[in-house]
N, CA, C and O atoms as a Tripos MOL2 file, in Angstrom:
@<TRIPOS>MOLECULE
protein
  292   291    73     0     0
PROTEIN
NO_CHARGES

@<TRIPOS>ATOM
      1 N           0.8280   -1.2280   -0.0020 N.3       1 MET1
      2 CA          0.0850    0.1050    0.1000 C.3       1 MET1
      3 C           1.0980    1.1930   -0.0860 C.2       1 MET1
      4 O           2.1240    1.2480    0.5920 O.2       1 MET1
      5 N           0.7960    2.0360   -1.0000 N.am      2 GLU2
      6 CA          1.4320    3.5220   -0.7480 C.3       2 GLU2
      7 C           0.4470    4.3990   -0.2140 C.2       2 GLU2
      8 O          -0.7550    4.3090   -0.4620 O.2       2 GLU2
      9 N           1.0360    5.3440    0.6040 N.am      3 ILE3
     10 CA          0.5590    6.2430    1.0280 C.3       3 ILE3
     11 C           1.6440    7.7100    0.7580 C.2       3 ILE3
     12 O           2.8650    7.8550    0.8100 O.2       3 ILE3
     13 N           0.3970    8.7240    0.4290 N.am      4 MET4
     14 CA          1.4900    9.9680    0.1130 C.3       4 MET4
     15 C           1.3790   10.9330    1.1870 C.2       4 MET4
     16 O           0.2790   11.2720    1.6220 O.2       4 MET4
     17 N           2.2420   11.2950    1.5400 N.am      5 VAL5
     18 CA          2.1920   12.5450    2.6850 C.3       5 VAL5
     19 C           2.4690   13.7820    2.5290 C.2       5 VAL5
     20 O           3.4780   13.9040    1.8350 O.2       5 VAL5
     21 N           1.9980   14.8340    2.8860 N.am      6 THR6
     22 CA          2.4770   16.3110    2.5450 C.3       6 THR6
     23 C           2.7150   17.1810    4.0060 C.2       6 THR6
     24 O           1.8720   17.6920    4.7440 O.2       6 THR6
     25 N           4.0350   17.1430    4.1040 N.am      7 ILE7
     26 CA          4.2420   17.9300    5.3480 C.3       7 ILE7
     27 C           5.1860   19.6700    4.9380 C.2       7 ILE7
     28 O           6.2810   19.7340    4.3800 O.2       7 ILE7
     29 N           4.6830   20.3970    5.2270 N.am      8 GLU8
     30 CA          4.9360   21.8120    5.1200 C.3       8 GLU8
     31 C           6.3200   22.0220    6.2070 C.2       8 GLU8
     32 O           6.2840   22.0160    7.4380 O.2       8 GLU8
     33 N           7.3630   22.1820    5.4300 N.am      9 VAL9
     34 CA          8.5440   22.6560    6.4050 C.3       9 VAL9
     35 C           9.0170   23.8060    6.0280 C.2       9 VAL9
     36 O           8.8720   24.3150    4.9170 O.2       9 VAL9
     37 N           9.6750   24.3040    7.0710 N.am     10 ASN10
     38 CA         10.2460   25.8530    7.1970 C.3      10 ASN10
     39 C          11.6110   25.8130    7.3450 C.2      10 ASN10
     40 O          12.1590   25.7210    8.4440 O.2      10 ASN10
     41 N          12.4170   25.9040    5.8760 N.am     11 LYS11
     42 CA         13.4310   25.4750    5.4610 C.3      11 LYS11
     43 C          14.4920   26.1890    6.7000 C.2      11 LYS11
     44 O          15.4380   25.5600    7.1740 O.2      11 LYS11
     45 N          14.1840   27.4030    7.0500 N.am     12 ARG12
     46 CA         15.3200   28.3070    7.9310 C.3      12 ARG12
     47 C          15.3910   27.6290    9.3960 C.2      12 ARG12
     48 O          16.4270   27.6770   10.0590 O.2      12 ARG12
     49 N          14.1530   26.9600    9.8780 N.am     13 THR13
     50 CA         14.5240   26.2390   11.3060 C.3      13 THR13
     51 C          15.2140   25.3760   11.7480 C.2      13 THR13
     52 O          15.2570   24.5270   10.8580 O.2      13 THR13
     53 N          15.9610   24.9500   12.8150 N.am     14 LYS14
     54 CA         16.7290   23.8760   13.0790 C.3      14 LYS14
     55 C          15.9560   22.6440   12.7870 C.2      14 LYS14
     56 O          16.3480   21.6510   12.1740 O.2      14 LYS14
     57 N          14.6490   22.8920   13.3900 N.am     15 ALA15
     58 CA         13.8660   21.6610   13.0030 C.3      15 ALA15
     59 C          13.2290   21.0360   11.6760 C.2      15 ALA15
     60 O          12.9280   19.9030   11.3010 O.2      15 ALA15
     61 N          13.1750   22.2920   11.1620 N.am     16 GLY16
     62 CA         12.7500   21.8630    9.5290 C.3      16 GLY16
     63 C          13.9450   21.4280    8.8400 C.2      16 GLY16
     64 O          13.7520   20.6040    7.9450 O.2      16 GLY16
     65 N          15.3390   21.8580    9.0910 N.am     17 LYS17
     66 CA         16.3170   21.3250    8.2690 C.3      17 LYS17
     67 C          16.6770   20.0680    8.7430 C.2      17 LYS17
     68 O          16.9860   19.1120    8.0320 O.2      17 LYS17
     69 N          16.6260   20.0900   10.1520 N.am     18 ALA18
     70 CA         16.8260   18.5160   10.2290 C.3      18 ALA18
     71 C          16.1740   17.5460    9.5680 C.2      18 ALA18
     72 O          16.7260   16.7270    8.8340 O.2      18 ALA18
     73 N          14.4830   17.6270    9.9010 N.am     19 LEU19
     74 CA         13.5760   16.8280    9.2460 C.3      19 LEU19
     75 C          14.0550   16.7230    7.7970 C.2      19 LEU19
     76 O          14.2320   15.5990    7.3280 O.2      19 LEU19
     77 N          14.2640   17.7450    7.0990 N.am     20 ILE20
     78 CA         14.6500   17.5970    5.4030 C.3      20 ILE20
     79 C          15.9800   16.4100    5.4460 C.2      20 ILE20
     80 O          15.9360   15.3070    4.9000 O.2      20 ILE20
     81 N          17.2000   16.9940    6.2840 N.am     21 GLU21
     82 CA         18.0510   15.9920    6.3090 C.3      21 GLU21
     83 C          17.9440   14.3580    6.6510 C.2      21 GLU21
     84 O          18.5600   13.3970    6.1910 O.2      21 GLU21
     85 N          16.9540   14.4590    7.6000 N.am     22 THR22
     86 CA         16.6270   12.9000    8.2470 C.3      22 THR22
     87 C          16.0670   12.3250    6.7690 C.2      22 THR22
     88 O          16.4280   11.2440    6.3010 O.2      22 THR22
     89 N          15.2460   13.1210    6.2040 N.am     23 ALA23
     90 CA         14.4640   12.3210    4.9410 C.3      23 ALA23
     91 C          15.1890   11.9450    3.8450 C.2      23 ALA23
     92 O          14.9620   10.8550    3.3200 O.2      23 ALA23
     93 N          16.0250   12.6830    3.4230 N.am     24 ARG24
     94 CA         17.1940   12.6800    2.5510 C.3      24 ARG24
     95 C          17.9340   11.5430    2.5880 C.2      24 ARG24
     96 O          18.1780   10.8710    1.5860 O.2      24 ARG24
     97 N          18.4080   11.2200    3.9930 N.am     25 LEU25
     98 CA         19.2650   10.0150    4.4360 C.3      25 LEU25
     99 C          18.4780    8.8470    4.1330 C.2      25 LEU25
    100 O          18.8860    7.8670    3.5100 O.2      25 LEU25
    101 N          17.0580    9.0510    4.7230 N.am     26 MET26
    102 CA         16.1560    7.7080    4.3590 C.3      26 MET26
    103 C          15.9800    7.2600    3.0080 C.2      26 MET26
    104 O          16.0050    6.1140    2.5580 O.2      26 MET26
    105 N          15.7880    8.4150    2.4130 N.am     27 ALA27
    106 CA         15.4820    8.4320    0.9940 C.3      27 ALA27
    107 C          16.5560    7.5310    0.1610 C.2      27 ALA27
    108 O          16.1690    6.7670   -0.7230 O.2      27 ALA27
    109 N          17.8300    7.6610    0.4790 N.am     28 GLN28
    110 CA         18.8740    7.1240    0.3960 C.3      28 GLN28
    111 C          19.6920    5.9730    0.5390 C.2      28 GLN28
    112 O          20.6880    5.5580   -0.0530 O.2      28 GLN28
    113 N          18.7950    5.4540    1.7660 N.am     29 LYS29
    114 CA         18.6860    4.3230    2.4420 C.3      29 LYS29
    115 C          17.8510    3.4110    1.6190 C.2      29 LYS29
    116 O          18.3040    2.5200    0.9020 O.2      29 LYS29
    117 N          16.5360    3.7180    1.7870 N.am     30 PHE30
    118 CA         15.3000    2.9250    1.6580 C.3      30 PHE30
    119 C          14.5520    2.9480    0.4390 C.2      30 PHE30
    120 O          14.2580    4.0460   -0.0340 O.2      30 PHE30
    121 N          14.1420    1.7150   -0.2380 N.am     31 LYS31
    122 CA         13.8370    2.1640   -1.4760 C.3      31 LYS31
    123 C          12.1820    2.4290   -0.8210 C.2      31 LYS31
    124 O          11.7130    2.0440    0.2500 O.2      31 LYS31
    125 N          11.4100    3.4110   -2.1680 N.am     32 GLY32
    126 CA          9.9400    3.6740   -1.8230 C.3      32 GLY32
    127 C           9.5890    4.9270   -0.8640 C.2      32 GLY32
    128 O           8.5260    5.2190   -0.3170 O.2      32 GLY32
    129 N          11.2060    5.7460   -0.8450 N.am     33 ILE33
    130 CA         10.8280    7.1040    0.0760 C.3      33 ILE33
    131 C          11.2330    7.9580   -1.3370 C.2      33 ILE33
    132 O          12.2650    7.7440   -1.9730 O.2      33 ILE33
    133 N          10.2910    8.8880   -1.6680 N.am     34 ASN34
    134 CA         10.9050    9.8800   -3.0280 C.3      34 ASN34
    135 C          10.4950   11.2920   -1.9690 C.2      34 ASN34
    136 O           9.5640   11.3960   -1.1700 O.2      34 ASN34
    137 N          11.4560   12.1670   -2.2850 N.am     35 ILE35
    138 CA         11.1550   13.4710   -1.4230 C.3      35 ILE35
    139 C          11.2970   14.5670   -3.1750 C.2      35 ILE35
    140 O          12.1910   14.6880   -4.0130 O.2      35 ILE35
    141 N          10.2740   14.9930   -3.0660 N.am     36 THR36
    142 CA          9.6530   16.1220   -4.3600 C.3      36 THR36
    143 C           9.5920   17.6350   -3.5810 C.2      36 THR36
    144 O           9.2340   17.8710   -2.4270 O.2      36 THR36
    145 N           9.9780   18.3870   -4.4230 N.am     37 GLU37
    146 CA          9.8520   19.8210   -3.8490 C.3      37 GLU37
    147 C           8.3760   20.1160   -4.8390 C.2      37 GLU37
    148 O           8.1060   19.8550   -6.0120 O.2      37 GLU37
    149 N           7.6010   20.7970   -3.7000 N.am     38 GLU38
    150 CA          6.2770   21.0030   -4.3670 C.3      38 GLU38
    151 C           6.4800   22.6100   -4.7740 C.2      38 GLU38
    152 O           7.4040   23.3210   -4.3780 O.2      38 GLU38
    153 N           5.7340   22.8840   -5.3820 N.am     39 ASN39
    154 CA          5.3510   24.6010   -6.0920 C.3      39 ASN39
    155 C           4.3170   24.8710   -4.9470 C.2      39 ASN39
    156 O           3.2720   24.2270   -4.8590 O.2      39 ASN39
    157 N           4.6780   25.8760   -4.0650 N.am     40 THR40
    158 CA          3.7630   26.1680   -2.9770 C.3      40 THR40
    159 C           2.3150   26.7970   -3.6560 C.2      40 THR40
    160 O           1.3120   26.7460   -2.9440 O.2      40 THR40
    161 N           2.2110   27.3470   -4.9300 N.am     41 GLY41
    162 CA          1.3500   28.0070   -5.2820 C.3      41 GLY41
    163 C           0.2750   27.1630   -5.7910 C.2      41 GLY41
    164 O          -0.9290   27.4210   -5.8080 O.2      41 GLY41
    165 N           0.9380   26.0150   -6.2450 N.am     42 LEU42
    166 CA         -0.1240   24.6050   -6.6930 C.3      42 LEU42
    167 C          -0.5960   24.1160   -5.3150 C.2      42 LEU42
    168 O          -1.8210   24.0400   -5.2260 O.2      42 LEU42
    169 N           0.0220   23.8060   -4.3450 N.am     43 VAL43
    170 CA         -0.2140   23.1770   -3.0720 C.3      43 VAL43
    171 C          -1.8430   24.2760   -2.5940 C.2      43 VAL43
    172 O          -3.0380   24.0220   -2.4430 O.2      43 VAL43
    173 N          -0.9500   25.5510   -2.5040 N.am     44 THR44
    174 CA         -2.4040   26.4580   -1.9660 C.3      44 THR44
    175 C          -3.7370   26.2470   -2.7640 C.2      44 THR44
    176 O          -4.8300   26.0870   -2.2200 O.2      44 THR44
    177 N          -3.5450   26.2630   -3.9590 N.am     45 ARG45
    178 CA         -4.7660   26.1590   -5.0110 C.3      45 ARG45
    179 C          -5.1850   24.4210   -4.4290 C.2      45 ARG45
    180 O          -6.3090   24.0560   -4.0870 O.2      45 ARG45
    181 N          -4.4320   23.9080   -4.4440 N.am     46 LEU46
    182 CA         -5.3970   22.5190   -4.0450 C.3      46 LEU46
    183 C          -5.8190   22.5040   -2.9060 C.2      46 LEU46
    184 O          -6.9390   22.0170   -2.7480 O.2      46 LEU46
    185 N          -5.2760   22.8880   -2.0280 N.am     47 LYS47
    186 CA         -6.1270   23.1490   -0.3390 C.3      47 LYS47
    187 C          -7.2400   24.0400   -0.5060 C.2      47 LYS47
    188 O          -8.1660   23.7730    0.2600 O.2      47 LYS47
    189 N          -7.4290   24.9750   -1.2370 N.am     48 GLN48
    190 CA         -8.7540   25.8260   -1.7900 C.3      48 GLN48
    191 C          -9.4100   25.0350   -2.1240 C.2      48 GLN48
    192 O         -10.3020   24.7330   -1.3300 O.2      48 GLN48
    193 N          -9.3420   24.2160   -3.5480 N.am     49 ASN49
    194 CA         -9.8490   23.5780   -4.0340 C.3      49 ASN49
    195 C         -10.6690   22.0580   -3.3320 C.2      49 ASN49
    196 O         -11.7280   21.5110   -3.6390 O.2      49 ASN49
    197 N          -9.8160   21.7880   -2.4770 N.am     50 TYR50
    198 CA        -10.3070   20.9700   -1.5150 C.3      50 TYR50
    199 C         -11.6360   20.9270   -0.8220 C.2      50 TYR50
    200 O         -12.6020   20.1660   -0.8690 O.2      50 TYR50
    201 N         -11.2580   22.3030    0.0070 N.am     51 HIS51
    202 CA        -12.0640   22.4870    0.9800 C.3      51 HIS51
    203 C         -13.3880   22.9930   -0.0500 C.2      51 HIS51
    204 O         -14.4640   22.7970    0.5140 O.2      51 HIS51
    205 N         -13.5170   23.5680   -1.3610 N.am     52 CYS52
    206 CA        -14.6520   23.9220   -2.1120 C.3      52 CYS52
    207 C         -15.5910   22.5800   -2.3540 C.2      52 CYS52
    208 O         -16.8210   22.6160   -2.3890 O.2      52 CYS52
    209 N         -14.8040   21.4170   -2.5090 N.am     53 ASP53
    210 CA        -15.2030   20.1640   -3.2000 C.3      53 ASP53
    211 C         -16.1560   19.1460   -2.1030 C.2      53 ASP53
    212 O         -16.8730   18.1780   -2.3570 O.2      53 ASP53
    213 N         -15.8270   19.8080   -0.8130 N.am     54 LEU54
    214 CA        -16.3810   18.7370    0.1060 C.3      54 LEU54
    215 C         -18.1600   18.4660    0.2040 C.2      54 LEU54
    216 O         -19.0770   19.2190    0.5330 O.2      54 LEU54
    217 N         -18.1420   17.6620   -0.0500 N.am     55 LEU55
    218 CA        -19.8740   17.5070    0.2420 C.3      55 LEU55
    219 C         -20.5870   17.8160    1.2540 C.2      55 LEU55
    220 O         -20.1220   17.2210    2.2260 O.2      55 LEU55
    221 N         -21.5950   18.5190    1.5780 N.am     56 THR56
    222 CA        -22.3910   18.6130    2.5020 C.3      56 THR56
    223 C         -23.1100   17.0300    2.9750 C.2      56 THR56
    224 O         -23.3500   16.1210    2.1790 O.2      56 THR56
    225 N         -23.4150   16.9870    4.7500 N.am     57 GLU57
    226 CA        -24.1520   15.6780    5.1050 C.3      57 GLU57
    227 C         -25.2070   15.3010    4.2810 C.2      57 GLU57
    228 O         -25.4900   14.1320    4.0150 O.2      57 GLU57
    229 N         -25.9980   16.6380    3.7310 N.am     58 SER58
    230 CA        -27.3260   15.9620    2.9440 C.3      58 SER58
    231 C         -26.9400   15.3410    1.7310 C.2      58 SER58
    232 O         -27.4670   14.3060    1.3220 O.2      58 SER58
    233 N         -25.7150   16.1600    0.9410 N.am     59 ASP59
    234 CA        -25.1400   15.5440   -0.2290 C.3      59 ASP59
    235 C         -24.7290   14.2040    0.1460 C.2      59 ASP59
    236 O         -24.9780   13.4740   -0.8140 O.2      59 ASP59
    237 N         -24.3510   13.7190    0.8440 N.am     60 LYS60
    238 CA        -23.4990   12.4130    0.8090 C.3      60 LYS60
    239 C         -24.6970   11.5720    1.1760 C.2      60 LYS60
    240 O         -24.6340   10.5410    0.5080 O.2      60 LYS60
    241 N         -25.6370   11.5740    1.8640 N.am     61 CYS61
    242 CA        -26.6620   11.1340    1.9820 C.3      61 CYS61
    243 C         -27.4190   10.3830    1.0000 C.2      61 CYS61
    244 O         -27.8080    9.2150    0.9700 O.2      61 CYS61
    245 N         -27.5530   11.6130    0.0030 N.am     62 SER62
    246 CA        -28.5670   11.4450   -1.2310 C.3      62 SER62
    247 C         -27.5510   10.7280   -2.1430 C.2      62 SER62
    248 O         -27.8970    9.7230   -2.7650 O.2      62 SER62
    249 N         -26.4930   11.1510   -2.2180 N.am     63 PHE63
    250 CA        -25.3510   10.2000   -3.0760 C.3      63 PHE63
    251 C         -25.2430    8.7970   -3.0230 C.2      63 PHE63
    252 O         -25.1860    8.0770   -4.0200 O.2      63 PHE63
    253 N         -25.2070    8.2950   -1.4940 N.am     64 VAL64
    254 CA        -25.2300    6.9570   -0.7630 C.3      64 VAL64
    255 C         -26.5010    6.5070   -1.3070 C.2      64 VAL64
    256 O         -26.5940    5.4840   -1.9860 O.2      64 VAL64
    257 N         -27.6240    7.3730   -0.9730 N.am     65 GLU65
    258 CA        -28.9100    6.8620   -1.6360 C.3      65 GLU65
    259 C         -29.1940    6.5870   -3.0650 C.2      65 GLU65
    260 O         -29.9890    5.6800   -3.3110 O.2      65 GLU65
    261 N         -28.7500    7.1270   -3.8640 N.am     66 GLU66
    262 CA        -28.5870    6.8040   -5.3150 C.3      66 GLU66
    263 C         -27.6050    5.7460   -5.7150 C.2      66 GLU66
    264 O         -27.8360    5.0660   -6.7150 O.2      66 GLU66
    265 N         -26.2830    5.5210   -4.8380 N.am     67 LEU67
    266 CA        -25.7380    3.9690   -4.9960 C.3      67 LEU67
    267 C         -26.7120    2.8020   -4.8570 C.2      67 LEU67
    268 O         -26.9020    1.8990   -5.6710 O.2      67 LEU67
    269 N         -27.2390    2.9740   -3.7820 N.am     68 ARG68
    270 CA        -28.0670    1.9140   -3.1870 C.3      68 ARG68
    271 C         -29.3520    2.0490   -4.2400 C.2      68 ARG68
    272 O         -30.0310    1.0220   -4.2460 O.2      68 ARG68
    273 N         -29.7030    2.8210   -4.8970 N.am     69 THR69
    274 CA        -30.6800    2.2450   -5.8710 C.3      69 THR69
    275 C         -30.4610    1.9800   -6.8270 C.2      69 THR69
    276 O         -31.2820    1.2920   -7.4340 O.2      69 THR69
    277 N         -29.0590    2.4440   -7.5610 N.am     70 ILE70
    278 CA        -28.4090    1.5930   -8.7020 C.3      70 ILE70
    279 C         -28.1370    0.0250   -8.5770 C.2      70 ILE70
    280 O         -28.4720   -0.7810   -9.4450 O.2      70 ILE70
    281 N         -27.4590   -0.3210   -7.3340 N.am     71 ALA71
    282 CA        -27.2090   -1.4560   -6.7440 C.3      71 ALA71
    283 C         -28.4310   -2.3510   -6.7870 C.2      71 ALA71
    284 O         -28.3120   -3.5210   -7.1490 O.2      71 ALA71
    285 N         -29.4830   -1.8950   -6.4680 N.am     72 ARG72
    286 CA        -30.8870   -2.7080   -6.7020 C.3      72 ARG72
    287 C         -31.3410   -2.7650   -7.7530 C.2      72 ARG72
    288 O         -32.4580   -3.2810   -7.7810 O.2      72 ARG72
    289 N         -30.8230   -2.3470   -8.9570 N.am     73 GLU73
    290 CA        -31.5140   -2.3600  -10.3480 C.3      73 GLU73
    291 C         -30.8900   -3.4060  -11.0660 C.2      73 GLU73
    292 O         -31.2370   -3.6560  -12.2200 O.2      73 GLU73
@<TRIPOS>BOND
     1     1     2 1
     2     2     3 1
     3     3     4 2
     4     3     5 am
     5     5     6 1
     6     6     7 1
     7     7     8 2
     8     7     9 am
     9     9    10 1
    10    10    11 1
    11    11    12 2
    12    11    13 am
    13    13    14 1
    14    14    15 1
    15    15    16 2
    16    15    17 am
    17    17    18 1
    18    18    19 1
    19    19    20 2
    20    19    21 am
    21    21    22 1
    22    22    23 1
    23    23    24 2
    24    23    25 am
    25    25    26 1
    26    26    27 1
    27    27    28 2
    28    27    29 am
    29    29    30 1
    30    30    31 1
    31    31    32 2
    32    31    33 am
    33    33    34 1
    34    34    35 1
    35    35    36 2
    36    35    37 am
    37    37    38 1
    38    38    39 1
    39    39    40 2
    40    39    41 am
    41    41    42 1
    42    42    43 1
    43    43    44 2
    44    43    45 am
    45    45    46 1
    46    46    47 1
    47    47    48 2
    48    47    49 am
    49    49    50 1
    50    50    51 1
    51    51    52 2
    52    51    53 am
    53    53    54 1
    54    54    55 1
    55    55    56 2
    56    55    57 am
    57    57    58 1
    58    58    59 1
    59    59    60 2
    60    59    61 am
    61    61    62 1
    62    62    63 1
    63    63    64 2
    64    63    65 am
    65    65    66 1
    66    66    67 1
    67    67    68 2
    68    67    69 am
    69    69    70 1
    70    70    71 1
    71    71    72 2
    72    71    73 am
    73    73    74 1
    74    74    75 1
    75    75    76 2
    76    75    77 am
    77    77    78 1
    78    78    79 1
    79    79    80 2
    80    79    81 am
    81    81    82 1
    82    82    83 1
    83    83    84 2
    84    83    85 am
    85    85    86 1
    86    86    87 1
    87    87    88 2
    88    87    89 am
    89    89    90 1
    90    90    91 1
    91    91    92 2
    92    91    93 am
    93    93    94 1
    94    94    95 1
    95    95    96 2
    96    95    97 am
    97    97    98 1
    98    98    99 1
    99    99   100 2
   100    99   101 am
   101   101   102 1
   102   102   103 1
   103   103   104 2
   104   103   105 am
   105   105   106 1
   106   106   107 1
   107   107   108 2
   108   107   109 am
   109   109   110 1
   110   110   111 1
   111   111   112 2
   112   111   113 am
   113   113   114 1
   114   114   115 1
   115   115   116 2
   116   115   117 am
   117   117   118 1
   118   118   119 1
   119   119   120 2
   120   119   121 am
   121   121   122 1
   122   122   123 1
   123   123   124 2
   124   123   125 am
   125   125   126 1
   126   126   127 1
   127   127   128 2
   128   127   129 am
   129   129   130 1
   130   130   131 1
   131   131   132 2
   132   131   133 am
   133   133   134 1
   134   134   135 1
   135   135   136 2
   136   135   137 am
   137   137   138 1
   138   138   139 1
   139   139   140 2
   140   139   141 am
   141   141   142 1
   142   142   143 1
   143   143   144 2
   144   143   145 am
   145   145   146 1
   146   146   147 1
   147   147   148 2
   148   147   149 am
   149   149   150 1
   150   150   151 1
   151   151   152 2
   152   151   153 am
   153   153   154 1
   154   154   155 1
   155   155   156 2
   156   155   157 am
   157   157   158 1
   158   158   159 1
   159   159   160 2
   160   159   161 am
   161   161   162 1
   162   162   163 1
   163   163   164 2
   164   163   165 am
   165   165   166 1
   166   166   167 1
   167   167   168 2
   168   167   169 am
   169   169   170 1
   170   170   171 1
   171   171   172 2
   172   171   173 am
   173   173   174 1
   174   174   175 1
   175   175   176 2
   176   175   177 am
   177   177   178 1
   178   178   179 1
   179   179   180 2
   180   179   181 am
   181   181   182 1
   182   182   183 1
   183   183   184 2
   184   183   185 am
   185   185   186 1
   186   186   187 1
   187   187   188 2
   188   187   189 am
   189   189   190 1
   190   190   191 1
   191   191   192 2
   192   191   193 am
   193   193   194 1
   194   194   195 1
   195   195   196 2
   196   195   197 am
   197   197   198 1
   198   198   199 1
   199   199   200 2
   200   199   201 am
   201   201   202 1
   202   202   203 1
   203   203   204 2
   204   203   205 am
   205   205   206 1
   206   206   207 1
   207   207   208 2
   208   207   209 am
   209   209   210 1
   210   210   211 1
   211   211   212 2
   212   211   213 am
   213   213   214 1
   214   214   215 1
   215   215   216 2
   216   215   217 am
   217   217   218 1
   218   218   219 1
   219   219   220 2
   220   219   221 am
   221   221   222 1
   222   222   223 1
   223   223   224 2
   224   223   225 am
   225   225   226 1
   226   226   227 1
   227   227   228 2
   228   227   229 am
   229   229   230 1
   230   230   231 1
   231   231   232 2
   232   231   233 am
   233   233   234 1
   234   234   235 1
   235   235   236 2
   236   235   237 am
   237   237   238 1
   238   238   239 1
   239   239   240 2
   240   239   241 am
   241   241   242 1
   242   242   243 1
   243   243   244 2
   244   243   245 am
   245   245   246 1
   246   246   247 1
   247   247   248 2
   248   247   249 am
   249   249   250 1
   250   250   251 1
   251   251   252 2
   252   251   253 am
   253   253   254 1
   254   254   255 1
   255   255   256 2
   256   255   257 am
   257   257   258 1
   258   258   259 1
   259   259   260 2
   260   259   261 am
   261   261   262 1
   262   262   263 1
   263   263   264 2
   264   263   265 am
   265   265   266 1
   266   266   267 1
   267   267   268 2
   268   267   269 am
   269   269   270 1
   270   270   271 1
   271   271   272 2
   272   271   273 am
   273   273   274 1
   274   274   275 1
   275   275   276 2
   276   275   277 am
   277   277   278 1
   278   278   279 1
   279   279   280 2
   280   279   281 am
   281   281   282 1
   282   282   283 1
   283   283   284 2
   284   283   285 am
   285   285   286 1
   286   286   287 1
   287   287   288 2
   288   287   289 am
   289   289   290 1
   290   290   291 1
   291   291   292 2
@<TRIPOS>SUBSTRUCTURE
     1 MET1         2 RESIDUE 1 A MET
     2 GLU2         6 RESIDUE 1 A GLU
     3 ILE3        10 RESIDUE 1 A ILE
     4 MET4        14 RESIDUE 1 A MET
     5 VAL5        18 RESIDUE 1 A VAL
     6 THR6        22 RESIDUE 1 A THR
     7 ILE7        26 RESIDUE 1 A ILE
     8 GLU8        30 RESIDUE 1 A GLU
     9 VAL9        34 RESIDUE 1 A VAL
    10 ASN10       38 RESIDUE 1 A ASN
    11 LYS11       42 RESIDUE 1 A LYS
    12 ARG12       46 RESIDUE 1 A ARG
    13 THR13       50 RESIDUE 1 A THR
    14 LYS14       54 RESIDUE 1 A LYS
    15 ALA15       58 RESIDUE 1 A ALA
    16 GLY16       62 RESIDUE 1 A GLY
    17 LYS17       66 RESIDUE 1 A LYS
    18 ALA18       70 RESIDUE 1 A ALA
    19 LEU19       74 RESIDUE 1 A LEU
    20 ILE20       78 RESIDUE 1 A ILE
    21 GLU21       82 RESIDUE 1 A GLU
    22 THR22       86 RESIDUE 1 A THR
    23 ALA23       90 RESIDUE 1 A ALA
    24 ARG24       94 RESIDUE 1 A ARG
    25 LEU25       98 RESIDUE 1 A LEU
    26 MET26      102 RESIDUE 1 A MET
    27 ALA27      106 RESIDUE 1 A ALA
    28 GLN28      110 RESIDUE 1 A GLN
    29 LYS29      114 RESIDUE 1 A LYS
    30 PHE30      118 RESIDUE 1 A PHE
    31 LYS31      122 RESIDUE 1 A LYS
    32 GLY32      126 RESIDUE 1 A GLY
    33 ILE33      130 RESIDUE 1 A ILE
    34 ASN34      134 RESIDUE 1 A ASN
    35 ILE35      138 RESIDUE 1 A ILE
    36 THR36      142 RESIDUE 1 A THR
    37 GLU37      146 RESIDUE 1 A GLU
    38 GLU38      150 RESIDUE 1 A GLU
    39 ASN39      154 RESIDUE 1 A ASN
    40 THR40      158 RESIDUE 1 A THR
    41 GLY41      162 RESIDUE 1 A GLY
    42 LEU42      166 RESIDUE 1 A LEU
    43 VAL43      170 RESIDUE 1 A VAL
    44 THR44      174 RESIDUE 1 A THR
    45 ARG45      178 RESIDUE 1 A ARG
    46 LEU46      182 RESIDUE 1 A LEU
    47 LYS47      186 RESIDUE 1 A LYS
    48 GLN48      190 RESIDUE 1 A GLN
    49 ASN49      194 RESIDUE 1 A ASN
    50 TYR50      198 RESIDUE 1 A TYR
    51 HIS51      202 RESIDUE 1 A HIS
    52 CYS52      206 RESIDUE 1 A CYS
    53 ASP53      210 RESIDUE 1 A ASP
    54 LEU54      214 RESIDUE 1 A LEU
    55 LEU55      218 RESIDUE 1 A LEU
    56 THR56      222 RESIDUE 1 A THR
    57 GLU57      226 RESIDUE 1 A GLU
    58 SER58      230 RESIDUE 1 A SER
    59 ASP59      234 RESIDUE 1 A ASP
    60 LYS60      238 RESIDUE 1 A LYS
    61 CYS61      242 RESIDUE 1 A CYS
    62 SER62      246 RESIDUE 1 A SER
    63 PHE63      250 RESIDUE 1 A PHE
    64 VAL64      254 RESIDUE 1 A VAL
    65 GLU65      258 RESIDUE 1 A GLU
    66 GLU66      262 RESIDUE 1 A GLU
    67 LEU67      266 RESIDUE 1 A LEU
    68 ARG68      270 RESIDUE 1 A ARG
    69 THR69      274 RESIDUE 1 A THR
    70 ILE70      278 RESIDUE 1 A ILE
    71 ALA71      282 RESIDUE 1 A ALA
    72 ARG72      286 RESIDUE 1 A ARG
    73 GLU73      290 RESIDUE 1 A GLU
């Protein structure tokens, strides 16, 4: 199972520098760990869109009911 995690790190702090260095060392030693530098503008837009695209509770119920109807057919 593959999990993607996004961690925002302040590269100017000691903790941020330590975390980045640790991640780089792990990426060199272990397969399956990749470090990608992200475009912060893109990340901001993704976060804004994520919050806009959430369904309300009534929308979720309607959607589930529609799936049940389709499954019965």
